[in-house]
N, C-alpha and C positions, 0 to 999 in steps of 0.2 A: 420564417425562419432562414436560417444560415447557418451552413457548412462550416463549423471552423477546421480550420488549415493545423489539425493533431490527431492524432491515435489516443491508445489511451491502453494503461494497465491498469486492472483493478483487482485489490488484494480483499481478502477475508480471512479474516488467524483463523488459524489449527487450534487444534487442545495443548500445540507444546507449546504455543504464546501464551496459553490463558494461563497453562502450570506457570509459566513465569512473570505474566503479571501480576494474578491474584494478590500474591504475598503486599502489593503495594497500597492495595483499599481493603480496609477488612470489610467497610459495609456494603461493599459490591462485588460480586463473585461472580465470572460468566464460565460455560465451557462451551466446548463446541456445538455442541445439541441448541444451543441460544441461540435466536437469530440476534443477530447484528448486522448494520450495515456496515458494508465494505469501505475501502478509500477508493478513490478513482485519481491516477494521476494523468496528465496529459505528457506525449511526447510527442516525439515528430513523426509530422504526416505519414508519409509511406515508409512501409520495410515489407519485404518480402519474407525474412526469416526473423521471429521474435527473440531467438536466441542472444543475438547480440546488445540489441536491445533491453534487453532485460541484466545482461551482465555488464551493460553500460551503467545502469541504474539502480541496481537493486542496493546497492550502498547506501544513497541518499533516501531511498524508500524504506529501508529497514529504521536507519537513524532516526528518519521519523515519524515511524509507526512506536521505536523506544521510546521516544521523548516524549511520547502522547503520554503514557503511562510515569515515567521520570525522568528528569534531567539531568540526573548523576549518572556522569556515564559509567562512575563505578560499579555502578550496580547492573549493565547492561553485559551480554556478553563478551567473552575473551576477544574475540576473531568472529565477527561478521564474515561468512562467507555463504558463498548460494547454495552450499548443499544447508546450511541451515536455515535459510533464507526460502527457501522449499520445503523444509521441515516445519519450518513457524507459519505459514502463508499459504492459500489456495490463489492462482495467479488466473486471471484471465486478461485475453487480449482483443482488442479491437480496433476498427481504420473508421467508422463513420463516428463523429461527433458533430449534433447538429442543435444549435441554439434555438430553442420555440419562443425565447422573448425578446420583444420589441428593444428593451434597453441594451445600451452596448455593456459589453465585457468590460470587468478591472480586473487588475492585475495589481498586487502589492509588493 
């Protein structure tokens, strides 16, 4: 086991996100009651206050989540604010990332 020098932010969509996302895929719709996997974003290793870390990264995270539904930015919300981000996602923070695999981590 190896400790990775990162902390993490995990996000899960709220109903407001699904309300926006569902019209883009008529074959498959979701709502907040469905069990869907969240997304884990690795961030700086040590922080004592999560608000500055979230403030620094929420737009990158928001854009990535929107792009996973549609690349057409014309369909994205007009203003990507922290308030909207918190309305659309449940956020969790953690500081311990442990790699249980023997192979080296790769990044692209």
